[in-house]
C-alpha positions in Angstrom: 23.4 9.3 6.0 23.9 13.4 5.6 20.5 13.7 3.8 19.1 11.5 5.5 20.1 13.5 8.9 18.6 16.8 6.9 15.1 15.5 6.3 15.5 14.5 10.2 16.6 18.3 11.4 14.2 19.9 8.8 11.3 17.1 9.6 6.8 19.3 10.3 5.2 17.0 12.3 3.4 14.6 10.2 -0.5 14.0 11.8 -0.6 11.2 9.2 0.9 8.0 7.5 3.6 9.4 5.5 6.9 7.8 3.8 9.7 11.1 5.1 12.4 10.0 2.9 13.0 7.8 0.2 16.4 6.5 -0.5 15.8 3.8 -2.2 14.3 5.9 -5.2 17.7 6.9 -5.7 17.7 10.8 -5.5 19.9 10.8 -2.5 23.3 8.9 -3.3 24.5 5.9 -0.8 21.3 7.1 1.0 19.6 3.6 -1.1 20.2 0.8 2.1 17.3 3.9 4.1 13.9 4.2 4.2 12.1 7.1 6.7 8.5 7.0 7.4 5.9 8.4 9.7 3.0 6.6 11.4 2.0 8.9 13.7 2.7 9.1 16.9 5.9 7.0 15.9 8.8 7.0 13.6 10.0 4.2 12.0 13.2 3.4 10.4 14.1 0.7 7.0 17.7 -0.2 6.4 18.4 -2.4 4.0 22.3 -3.4 4.4 23.7 -3.6 7.8 23.8 -0.3 9.9 26.3 0.2 13.0 25.7 0.9 16.3 27.5 4.9 16.2 24.7 5.1 12.3 21.6 4.3 14.4 23.3 6.7 17.5 23.3 9.5 15.1 20.0 8.9 14.1 18.6 9.3 17.4 20.6 12.2 18.6 19.0 14.3 15.1 15.2 12.6 15.9 15.1 13.9 19.4 17.0 17.0 18.8 13.9 17.7 15.9 11.1 15.9 17.8 11.7 18.1 20.9 12.0 21.6 18.4 8.4 20.5 16.9 6.7 18.7 20.0 8.3 20.2 22.7 7.6 18.0 26.2 6.2 14.9 24.6 8.1 10.8 24.1 9.8 10.2 21.1 8.6 7.0 19.6 10.6 5.0 17.4 10.9 2.1 15.2 14.0 0.1 13.8 13.4 -2.5 11.4 16.5 -4.5 9.2 16.0 -6.4 6.2 18.8 -8.0 4.3 20.0 -11.4 4.3 16.7 -12.4 3.7 16.6 -11.8 7.3 14.3 -9.2 9.4 15.1 -7.9 12.7 12.2 -4.9 14.5 13.8 -2.8 17.1 11.8 -0.5 19.3 14.4 2.3 19.8 12.6 4.7 22.1 9.4 4.9 23.6 6.4 3.1 23.3 3.9 2.1 20.8 -0.1 2.7 21.5 -2.2 -0.4 21.5 -4.2 -0.1 19.2 -2.3 1.5 16.2 -4.3 4.0 14.2 -3.4 5.8 11.3 -5.0 8.5 9.6 -4.7 9.2 5.7 -7.6 12.2 3.9 -9.8 11.6 6.7 -9.4 7.9 7.9 -8.3 6.1 10.7 -6.2 2.4 9.9 -4.8 -0.4 12.3 -0.9 -0.8 11.6 1.5 -2.9 13.4 5.3 -1.4 13.9 6.6 -4.6 15.3 6.2 -7.1 13.5 6.4 -8.4 10.1 8.0 -6.8 6.5 4.0 -5.3 5.7 2.9 -2.6 8.5 -0.8 -2.6 7.7 -1.3 0.5 5.1 1.1 0.5 2.1 2.0 3.9 2.5 3.5 4.0 -1.8 -0.3 3.2 -3.0 -2.3 6.9 -1.4 -2.8 8.2 -4.7 -4.1 5.1 -5.6 -6.7 5.0 -2.9 -7.6 8.6 -3.8 -8.2 8.0 -7.1 -10.9 4.9 -5.9 -12.2 8.2 -3.8 -12.8 10.0 -6.6 -13.9 7.1 -8.4 -16.7 6.1 -6.2 -17.9 9.9 -5.3 -18.2 10.2 -8.5 -20.7 7.2 -9.2 -22.1 6.3 -6.1 -23.8 3.4 -5.7 -21.5 0.9 -7.8 -20.0 -2.6 -6.6 -16.0 -3.2 -6.2 -13.5 -6.5 -6.5 -10.0 -6.2 -4.1 -8.9 -8.4 -4.9 -5.2 -9.2 -3.0 -7.2 -6.7 -0.1 -4.9 -7.2 2.5 -6.1 -4.8 4.7 -8.8 -3.8 3.3 -7.8 0.1 2.9 -9.5 0.0 -0.8 -12.9 -1.3 0.5 -13.0 0.7 3.0 -11.9 4.0 0.6 -14.7 2.6 -1.6 -17.1 2.6 0.8 -16.8 5.5 2.6 -16.5 7.4 -0.6 -20.0 6.5 -1.8 -20.0 2.3 -3.0 -22.5 0.6 -2.3 -21.0 -3.2 -2.0 -17.5 -4.2 -2.5 -15.7 -8.4 -2.2 -12.9 -8.5 -0.5 -10.3 -11.6 -1.4 -7.2 -12.1 0.1 -5.7 -15.9 1.9 -4.9 -14.3 4.5 -7.3 -14.4 7.4 -5.5 -12.8 9.5 -5.4 -9.8 7.7 -8.7 -9.6 6.8 -9.4 -9.6 10.4 -7.9 -6.4 10.3 -9.4 -5.1 7.2 -12.9 -5.8 9.4 -11.5 -3.9 11.9 -10.2 -0.9 9.1 -13.9 -1.2 8.7 -15.7 -0.9 11.6 -13.1 1.8 13.1 -14.7 3.6 9.4 -18.4 3.0 10.7 -18.8 1.7 7.3 -19.7 -2.7 8.4 -22.1 -2.8 6.0 -22.2 -3.8 2.6 -18.7 -5.5 3.2 -18.1 -8.9 2.1 -14.5 -10.7 3.0 -13.3 -14.2 1.2 -10.4 -15.9 3.0 -9.7 -17.9 -0.2 -6.9 -18.5 -2.6 -8.7 -16.8 -5.3 -7.4 -19.2 -8.2 -10.1 -21.4 -6.8 -12.4 -18.9 -6.5 -13.5 -17.3 -10.2 -16.7 -18.9 -10.2 -18.1 -17.7 -7.3 -16.8 -14.7 -7.9 -18.2 -14.1 -11.5 -20.9 -15.4 -10.1 -21.4 -11.8 -7.2 -20.0 -10.0 -10.5 -20.6 -8.2 -12.5 -18.7 -5.1 -10.8 -18.1 -1.7 -12.3 -14.6 -1.5 -10.5 -11.9 -4.7 -9.8 -8.4 -3.3 -7.8 -5.6 -6.1 -8.1 -2.4 -5.4 -6.2 -1.0 -9.2 -5.4 2.6 -9.1 -4.2 4.8 -9.2 -7.1 6.6 -12.6 -5.3 5.2 -14.6 -2.6 5.6 -18.6 -3.0 3.2 -20.8 -2.8 0.9 -18.0 -3.4 1.8 -14.9 -6.4 4.3 -15.2 -8.7 3.4 -12.2 -10.6 5.7 -13.0 -14.0 3.2 -16.6 -14.3 0.1 -15.7 -12.2 -0.4 -11.5 -12.9 -2.0 -12.8 -16.7 -4.2 -15.3 -15.0 -5.8 -12.3 -12.9 -5.7 -10.0 -16.2 -7.7 -12.8 -18.9 -10.3 -13.1 -16.0 -11.6 -8.8 -15.9 -13.3 -9.2 -18.9 -16.3 -11.6 -17.2 -16.2 -9.8 -13.8 -15.9 -5.8 -14.8 -19.3 -4.7 -15.8 -19.7 -2.4 -19.0 -17.8 0.5 -18.7 -16.1 -0.4 -15.8 -12.4 0.4 -14.5 -9.7 -1.7 -13.3 -6.7 -0.7 -11.1 -4.3 -2.9 -11.7 -1.2 -2.5 -9.3 2.1 -4.0 -9.1 5.2 -3.2 -7.3 8.3 -4.7 -8.9 11.7 -3.4 -9.4 12.6 -5.7 -12.1 9.5 -4.9 -14.1 8.2 -2.4 -16.0 4.5 -0.6 -17.1 5.3 -3.2 -20.4 5.5 -5.4 -18.7 1.4 -5.2 -17.4 0.4 -3.0 -20.6 1.6 -6.5 -23.0 -0.4 -8.4 -20.0 -3.8 -6.9 -20.6 -2.8 -6.8 -24.9 -2.6 -10.0 -25.4 -5.0 -11.9 -22.7 -7.5 -9.0 -21.8 -6.9 -6.8 -25.6 -10.6 -5.2 -25.3 -10.0 -3.4 -22.5 -8.5 0.2 -22.9 -5.6 1.7 -21.1 -6.3 5.1 -20.0 -3.1 6.1 -18.3 -0.8 5.3 -15.1 -1.3 6.8 -11.4 0.7 9.2 -10.3 3.4 7.9 -7.0 3.0 10.3 -4.2 6.2 12.8 -4.6 7.4 11.6 -1.4 8.7 8.0 -3.2 10.1 10.0 -6.6 12.8 7.5 -8.2 15.0 8.3 -10.4 14.2 5.9 -12.3 9.8 5.3 -13.2 9.7 2.0 -14.2 11.6 0.6 -11.7 8.3 2.6 -9.4 4.8 0.9 -8.2 3.0 1.0 -11.0 -0.5 1.7 -10.4 -2.5 1.4 -14.0 -6.1 2.3 -14.7 -7.9 0.4 -17.4 -11.9 0.7 -18.8 -14.0 -2.0 -20.8 -16.4 -1.2 -23.1 -19.3 0.3 -22.7 
């Protein structure tokens, strides 16, 4: 645990949501099971292997010591989540969590929830994708966006705040979309946004009639039984893109599946929508550096013919 302890002993006080230690990237041998995130004013440790109470005590001691140095007199709040053996256990280890709990990223605010489920309301590894959407919307004000697998609608919040005129969010989980609505209200971008709690594969006609779109974002789960399996279902999304995109429109295709490299998506596009032009793969946040980039998050940018 030495590399993780060293991170704790030297970290600056975080002001925005971010990953602070990414053991799963393989850059710290022996730490592959660990992730350490900041969701101010709360820290989150995640372990993908069993952890002894002594190890947790060592983490607490190191974190408490550093917190006293960078935030003297303030309460330390941290959560531990264990994910292994097909089970997830989450514990509040110190302090408390605000309710509601909102965090900042690039000047925008998002609701998060650390004590339930594996997904906390904001995917930190997608920060560069959101920054690209911000730059796109600023450069092309008035654009129309389709946000597939919208979850809590972070892409939509960024797009509307940066100048997009309209965003359509679709996701099967009505609870996630309800959080997305609160995220829009939190940032004062309530208008020009719609939320569809539907199975995407039963909704193509309505989405096509609402188009065309200047940007389509697809950020599906890699494997969600009964909902989406990338190896089977991503092709069904990609083959619809030419009918959804406006001339010259962009598609941002995302995939977080270590076993599937970028060639998986590129081959699907070549087979299902060959008219789309591959532009580039967006970089991942520096905090998510990986010894094998093909295993890391893939965010690929395409453009429709003008």
